[in-house]
N, C-alpha and C positions, 0 to 999 in steps of 0.2 A: 874394825875388829878391835882397838884398841878401845873406845867410849863403850862396846857394848861389852865386853869381857867380862866387868862386875856387875851387868847391869840384870835385876834378876826378873825383870819384866820382858826383856827381850832376849835372842842372842842369834848371831851369827851360825847358822847350821849347815852350811854349804857355800862353797867359792866354787864358781863356774867359768869356764874362761873358754875361748876359740885359741888362745895363743900360748902351747907349752914353755915359751920363754917367761911370759908374764912375770914379773914382778909378784904379783899378787900373791902368786904359789907360795913362794919363801914367806911371804906375810903368813900368809893361811898355816904353812907348817909352824912355823914359830909360835902359833896361837893354839896350835895342834886343832885345827878345823879341816873336815876332810874339803876335800878339794878332786873336783872333775875337768877333764879337758874331754870336749867336744870335739868334731869336724863339723865342716861346713853340711854334709849329709844329714848326721844325723841331727843336726840341729831342725834343715828345713826340709829333711825328705822320710824323718821317722816321729812319732811320740814318744821316745827315749827321755828327752830331755823335760818333756809335761811327767809325765812317769812317774820320774825320779822327784821331782817336784813337790807331787802328789802325795808322793811315799812318806815325804820328811812332813807332811801338813805345813808346806810354808805359808806364812799367812801373808808375805812383802816379798818382790823382788828388785832389787836394788842396783840398780846400772851406773857403772861409774869405770867410764875409759871405753865401753862397748861401742866398737864401731857396727856393727851391721844392723840392719831392719828388724824389728823382730816381727815372727811371721803369725799370720791371722791365729793360727790356732792356738799359738803359745797365750796369744791376747787375749781370745774366746775361755779360754782353762783358765787365767786369771784377771778376771775383768776390775778393771780400777785397781790393780795390785803389782802393778809394775812401774817402777817410778825410775827418771833419769835425771842426772844432773848435768847442765850444761854450761860452759865457761865464759856468755856472756846474756845479755839481756832480751833474751826471745821477746817479738818474734823476729828482731835484729840478727844479723849474724848467724842463725840456724841453717840446718837443711844437708842433704848428702855432701861430704866434703868438709863442713865446719865443723873442727875438732882439733882440741889443742892448740898448739904454735898457728892454725891457720886461723881460727878463730882471732888470736889476741891482735895478729898481724893484719888483718882484716879493719879490726876496731882503730889500730895506731894509723892504717893507710888513711882513714876516715877522719882523721883528727877529731876524735870524739873526746870528749870531757869526761866522759864516766862510764864505766863495762860496770859488770859486775856480774854475778850468778842466778842460772832460772833451776831451780826443781819444779820438773813438771811429771805430771802422767804420761807414758809410753803410748804410742798412739799407731796408726798404720801408714805414717809416714814421718820421716825426721825430724824431730822436735818440735810438732803441731800439736802435743795432745794438751790438754789442762793445764796451768800454770798453776802450780801448789804455791810456790814461794820466790820470791825474789829478790836480793839484797844487791845495794849499790857502792862503789868505790868511786872518788875522785881520780880522774887520770890529771897529773900534774904534770907541766910543762917540762919537757925534758926525761919523764918515764920513757924506758924502752921497754924491750919485750920482756924481760927476766922482772922487773920489776912490777909490770901488768901481771906478769903470771904469779908473783908471789901476793897481791894483793888480793887475786881471787882466790889462790889456794887458802888465804888465812879466811874469808868468807866461807869456802867450801868446810872449811874443818870445823868452822866455829855452828855454822846453822845446817850443815846434813845432816849430822846426828839427830838435832833437835827436831827437824821436820818427819825423818824415820821413826822417832819417837811417839810423835804428836799423832801422826798417820796410826801407828800400832795403836793406841788408847782411844781414837776415833772408831778402828775397826772394833774392839772390844768391848764397846760400850752399846 
């Protein structure tokens, strides 16, 4: 939201969440961006979310911290227009249950010497869509969970907005 607030080429038109306590709702309010909280039933058993996104003429759906599998109906309504940010170098450390600290702890437990982020298209399976972008960072001896998270977040903040901008430019050309 911060990155796109002054961008004439792209704007965040809506924040969607299934979590009424999500911090993103406060951020959306701070940026005066409308938000919609949906239920599991609404998401999986109705076309309400699809209609809402179609009515807003959304070009790209950007997931960040969203933990549910995206239903086939939404994928079909927005083919190659739903992307996700994953806090590891896929295909390693992806799949159901691999999010947030679970990912970073698995990377540390495996004594990996690097990790990173993956931005990918969303598919019918968790973390298996086509990879759009990956960036790496080195894991130094003594790095703990907080340090690994911080290094990953730095990559996220730098690369995610730029990848979104590039995708939107490609869609419009």
